[in-house]
C-alpha positions in Angstrom: 0.0 0.0 0.0 1.5 3.3 -1.1 0.1 5.2 1.9 1.6 2.7 4.5 4.3 4.0 6.7 6.1 2.9 9.9 3.8 4.5 12.4 0.6 3.4 10.6 1.8 -0.2 10.1 2.6 -0.5 13.8 -0.4 1.5 14.9 1.9 3.6 17.0 -0.6 6.4 17.7 -2.8 3.9 19.4 0.0 1.9 21.0 1.7 4.8 22.6 -1.6 6.0 24.2 -2.1 2.7 26.1 0.3 3.6 28.9 -2.0 5.2 31.4 -0.5 5.9 34.9 -3.1 6.0 37.7 -1.3 8.3 40.0 -2.0 12.1 39.9 0.4 13.6 39.1 1.9 10.6 37.4 4.6 8.9 39.6 7.9 9.0 37.6 8.4 5.2 38.0 4.9 4.1 37.1 5.5 4.3 33.4 8.4 1.9 33.7 6.1 -0.6 35.6 3.4 -0.3 33.0 5.7 -0.6 30.0 7.5 -3.7 31.2 4.3 -5.5 31.9 2.6 -4.5 28.6 5.7 -5.5 26.7 5.6 -8.9 28.5 2.0 -9.3 27.4 3.0 -8.7 23.8 5.8 -11.3 24.1 3.3 -13.8 25.6 1.0 -13.2 22.6 3.9 -14.1 20.3 4.8 -17.2 22.5 1.3 -18.5 22.2 1.4 -18.0 18.4 4.7 -19.9 18.2 3.5 -22.6 20.5 0.6 -23.2 18.1 3.1 -23.5 15.2 5.2 -25.9 17.3 2.1 -28.1 18.0 1.3 -28.2 14.4 4.8 -29.3 13.6 4.7 -32.0 16.2 1.3 -33.3 15.0 2.7 -33.4 11.5 5.8 -35.2 12.8 8.0 -32.5 11.3 10.8 -32.5 13.9 13.0 -30.0 12.0 10.3 -27.4 11.7 9.8 -28.0 15.5 13.5 -27.3 16.1 13.4 -24.0 14.3 10.2 -23.0 16.0 11.5 -24.0 19.4 14.6 -21.9 18.9 12.5 -18.9 18.2 10.5 -19.6 21.3 13.6 -19.8 23.4 14.8 -16.5 22.0 11.6 -14.8 23.0 11.8 -16.4 26.5 15.2 -14.9 27.0 13.9 -11.5 26.2 11.0 -11.9 28.6 13.5 -12.8 31.4 16.0 -10.2 30.5 13.5 -7.3 30.6 13.0 -7.9 34.4 16.4 -6.2 34.8 14.5 -2.9 34.1 12.2 -3.5 37.1 15.2 -4.2 39.3 16.0 -0.5 39.1 12.7 0.2 41.0 13.5 0.8 44.7 11.0 -0.6 47.2 10.2 2.8 48.7 9.4 4.1 45.2 7.1 1.2 44.3 5.3 1.6 47.6 4.4 5.2 46.6 2.1 4.0 43.7 1.5 0.3 44.6 -1.9 1.1 46.1 -3.1 2.4 42.7 -2.8 -1.1 41.3 -5.9 -2.1 43.3 -6.7 -5.8 43.0 -4.5 -6.3 39.9 -1.9 -9.0 40.0 0.4 -10.6 37.4 -1.2 -13.9 38.4 -4.3 -12.6 36.5 -2.5 -12.6 33.2 -4.7 -14.8 31.0 -2.0 -15.1 28.3 0.7 -16.2 30.8 -1.6 -18.8 32.2 -2.4 -19.9 28.7 1.3 -20.4 28.0 1.6 -22.5 31.2 -1.5 -24.6 30.1 -0.2 -24.9 26.6 3.1 -26.2 27.9 1.4 -28.9 30.0 0.5 -27.7 33.4 -2.6 -29.6 34.5 -2.0 -30.3 38.2 -4.4 -29.5 41.0 -2.3 -26.7 42.4 -2.2 -24.9 39.1 -6.0 -25.3 38.6 -6.6 -24.0 42.1 -4.4 -20.9 41.4 -6.5 -20.2 38.4 -9.8 -20.6 40.2 -8.6 -18.2 43.0 -9.4 -15.5 40.5 -12.8 -16.8 39.5 -13.9 -18.8 36.5 -11.0 -20.2 34.4 -10.8 -18.1 31.2 -11.7 -19.9 28.0 -8.2 -19.0 26.6 -6.8 -21.2 29.3 -9.3 -24.0 29.6 -9.3 -24.5 25.8 -5.7 -25.8 26.2 -6.8 -28.4 28.8 -8.8 -30.2 26.1 -5.7 -30.5 23.9 -2.7 -32.8 24.2 0.3 -31.4 26.1 3.6 -30.5 24.3 5.2 -33.5 26.0 2.5 -35.9 24.7 2.8 -34.6 21.2 6.5 -35.0 21.3 6.2 -38.6 22.7 3.7 -39.3 19.9 6.2 -38.1 17.3 8.9 -40.3 18.9 6.6 -43.3 18.7 5.6 -42.4 15.1 9.3 -42.4 14.2 9.5 -46.0 15.5 11.9 -45.3 18.4 12.0 -44.5 22.1 13.4 -41.7 24.2 16.2 -44.1 25.4 17.1 -44.9 21.8 17.2 -41.3 20.9 19.9 -40.6 23.4 21.9 -43.8 22.9 21.7 -44.0 19.1 24.3 -42.8 16.6 24.4 -39.1 16.1 21.9 -36.4 17.1 18.7 -36.8 15.2 16.2 -33.9 14.6 14.1 -35.4 17.5 17.1 -35.2 19.8 17.7 -31.6 18.9 14.1 -30.8 19.5 14.1 -32.6 22.8 17.2 -30.5 23.9 15.6 -27.3 22.7 12.4 -28.2 24.7 14.5 -28.6 27.8 16.2 -25.3 27.2 12.8 -23.7 27.1 11.9 -25.3 30.4 15.2 -23.9 31.8 14.5 -20.5 30.4 11.0 -20.6 31.9 12.4 -21.6 35.3 15.0 -18.8 35.0 12.2 -16.3 34.5 10.4 -17.7 37.5 13.5 -17.5 39.6 14.3 -14.0 38.6 10.7 -13.0 39.2 10.9 -14.4 42.7 14.1 -12.5 43.4 12.6 -9.3 42.0 9.4 -9.6 44.2 11.5 -10.3 47.3 13.7 -7.4 46.5 10.8 -5.0 46.1 8.2 -6.1 48.7 10.1 -8.6 50.8 10.0 -12.4 51.0 7.0 -12.8 53.3 4.8 -10.1 52.0 1.5 -10.7 50.1 1.6 -9.8 46.4 -0.6 -7.3 44.7 -4.2 -8.3 44.6 -3.8 -10.3 47.8 -1.8 -13.1 46.2 0.9 -15.0 48.1 3.7 -13.1 46.5 7.1 -14.6 46.6 5.9 -17.6 48.7 3.7 -18.7 45.8 6.3 -17.9 43.1 9.0 -20.0 44.9 6.7 -23.0 44.6 6.3 -22.6 40.8 10.1 -22.8 40.2 9.9 -26.5 40.8 7.2 -27.1 38.2 8.0 -29.3 35.2 6.6 -29.1 31.7 8.5 -32.1 30.3 9.1 -34.6 33.1 9.7 -37.5 30.6 12.6 -35.7 29.1 14.2 -35.3 32.5 13.4 -38.8 33.7 15.1 -40.5 30.7 18.4 -39.0 32.0 17.9 -40.6 35.3 17.2 -44.0 33.7 20.2 -43.8 31.4 22.8 -41.9 33.3 21.7 -41.7 36.9 
């Protein structure tokens, strides 16, 4: 289109009006807080898009397409983790000055983040209880519960290839399925890294025993989530072969 330009293509006029501090006059650190969280939501949107692509690749038993998709997902996950460094510049006394304006809002209410967790395989009772603490489970999350997990789709692809996890790791040379398995584990580590950095950030800003915004359990809850596994079968095979 001849009339298309950078600002119009990216809808910058609308995008740059979506940062709306609640303090009056605006607290100088509130914009940082808003931008980091809005940027995270954009990355979560991309993660969900790429996870759909990954699932399609696994269902088509196209391991190499899965490898390329998984590496993009890992790149996005590194960005999501690294941007927490910006929030580490927020001193606790400064956050306290506008924290009350957040009302009942909490990062645990992020539907997209919960959808990423569900897409990756979280189904346990603790996860479902955390979802229900905020009311009815959003359709964007519950829809994933009716679908196979990433781990199940990967195991199906392994079976379709006529092999096993053990054979993948003891056979000659790294096959595309082995590369994909390793990239999936890297994603799990990147996700755990984000969780750990998030815990440290929350403890640094509001303390380790303080409730989070919106009445959540804060760092106490977040510490528990660091131990969650998306792909336990990929970890267990190491114990069986090399433990």
